[in-house]
C-alpha positions in Angstrom: -134.7 -7.1 208.0 -135.6 -4.6 205.3 -133.3 -1.5 204.7 -134.9 1.4 203.0 -132.6 3.5 200.7 -132.9 7.3 199.8 -135.4 8.1 197.2 -134.3 8.3 193.8 -130.9 6.9 194.4 -129.4 4.5 192.1 -126.5 2.2 193.5 -123.3 2.9 191.9 -121.3 0.1 190.1 -118.2 1.0 191.8 -116.9 3.9 194.3 -115.1 6.7 192.9 -111.5 6.5 193.1 -109.9 8.4 195.8 -107.4 10.2 193.4 -110.5 11.6 191.6 -111.7 13.7 194.5 -108.1 14.7 195.5 -107.1 16.5 192.3 -108.9 19.6 192.6 -107.4 20.1 196.2 -103.9 19.3 194.7 -104.4 21.5 191.7 -105.1 24.3 194.0 -102.1 23.8 196.3 -100.1 23.7 193.0 -101.4 27.1 191.8 -101.0 28.5 195.3 -97.3 27.3 195.4 -96.8 28.8 191.9 -98.3 32.3 193.0 -96.0 32.1 196.1 -92.9 31.5 193.9 -93.9 34.2 191.3 -94.5 36.8 194.1 -91.2 35.9 195.7 -89.4 36.3 192.4 -91.2 39.5 191.8 -90.2 41.0 195.2 -86.7 39.8 194.5 -86.6 41.5 191.2 -88.3 44.6 192.3 -85.8 45.1 195.3 -82.8 44.0 193.5 -82.1 41.5 196.3 -79.2 39.9 194.2 -77.2 43.2 194.7 -78.6 44.5 197.7 -78.4 41.3 199.8 -74.9 40.7 198.9 -73.9 44.2 199.8 -75.6 44.0 203.3 -73.8 40.5 203.9 -70.3 41.5 202.8 -70.5 45.3 203.2 -68.3 47.2 205.7 -70.3 49.4 208.0 -69.7 53.1 207.7 -71.5 56.3 208.7 -72.5 58.6 206.0 -75.0 61.4 205.6 -78.4 61.6 203.7 -79.8 64.7 202.0 -83.4 64.8 200.9 -83.6 66.1 197.3 -87.3 66.1 197.1 -90.2 63.6 197.4 -88.8 60.7 195.7 -85.1 61.1 195.5 -82.2 61.5 198.0 -78.3 61.7 198.0 -76.3 59.5 200.1 -72.5 60.3 200.9 -69.6 58.9 202.7 -66.1 59.4 203.3 -64.0 56.3 202.8 -62.3 55.4 206.1 -59.0 54.3 204.7 -58.4 56.4 201.6 -60.4 59.4 202.7 -62.1 59.6 199.2 -65.5 61.0 199.1 -68.3 58.8 197.4 -71.6 60.0 196.6 -74.8 58.9 194.8 -78.3 59.9 194.1 -81.0 57.4 194.8 -84.7 57.0 194.0 -87.4 56.1 196.3 -88.4 56.8 199.9 -85.3 58.4 201.8 -84.2 56.8 204.9 -84.6 60.1 206.7 -87.5 62.5 207.2 -88.3 64.0 203.7 -88.9 67.3 205.2 -85.9 67.6 207.1 -83.6 70.5 206.5 -79.8 69.8 205.7 -78.0 66.5 206.1 -78.7 63.7 208.4 -76.3 60.9 209.8 -77.3 57.4 208.5 -75.6 53.8 208.6 -74.2 52.7 205.2 -72.7 49.9 204.0 -70.0 49.6 201.1 -68.3 46.9 199.3 -64.5 47.0 200.3 -63.6 45.8 196.7 -65.6 48.3 195.0 -66.2 51.5 197.3 -68.6 53.1 194.9 -71.0 50.4 195.5 -72.8 51.4 198.6 -76.4 51.6 200.1 -78.1 52.3 203.3 -77.7 49.5 206.0 -80.5 46.9 206.0 -82.0 47.6 202.9 -82.8 44.2 201.8 -83.8 42.8 205.4 -87.7 43.6 204.7 -87.8 42.3 201.0 -85.7 39.3 201.8 -87.8 38.2 204.9 -91.0 38.6 202.7 -89.3 36.4 199.7 -87.9 33.9 202.0 -91.5 33.5 203.7 -93.1 33.2 200.2 -90.7 30.4 199.2 -91.3 28.7 202.4 -95.0 28.7 201.8 -94.5 27.3 198.3 -92.2 24.4 199.7 -95.1 23.8 202.1 -97.9 23.9 199.6 -95.8 21.0 197.6 -95.2 19.2 200.7 -98.9 19.1 201.5 -99.8 18.0 197.9 -97.4 15.1 198.2 -98.5 14.1 201.5 -102.2 14.3 200.5 -101.5 11.9 197.4 -99.1 9.4 199.6 -102.1 9.2 202.0 -104.1 7.9 199.2 -102.1 5.7 197.3 -102.0 2.1 199.0 -98.9 1.0 200.4 -97.3 -2.1 198.9 -95.5 -4.5 201.3 -91.9 -4.7 200.9 -90.7 -8.2 199.5 -87.3 -9.4 200.0 -85.9 -11.3 197.2 
């Protein structure tokens, strides 16, 4: 029986190694994983997650007041429940209350019991922390997928007992 080959085709001496076709996808996954890691680091630094998350975790809740000082700054104030001392601070960024509200508005705050001057609105680190965790998980999944791609291509050798 005669089998006709495709026109202008030449038989190759040996088929391409499976790792050759895999390197581009693995490189893309590595770049995607590195990008996810860099984005998580950038979000963590921009949101100061090292300080805000620690304060959200170990901080004691207290009710304080927030007062808008303009479009990009606001004042937070609370009275320490034990000593009665008043702590206040001016913060930059989006206020936790309506910027057009007149007067003071009650907000939930957390403060560090060992350093009462360190305080912030409660839950400040939740959204950036969740985004950073999701990006880190994405980076781990990219690395795991690239590893699995290589393990599926590499031939398995039988285990021999001595």
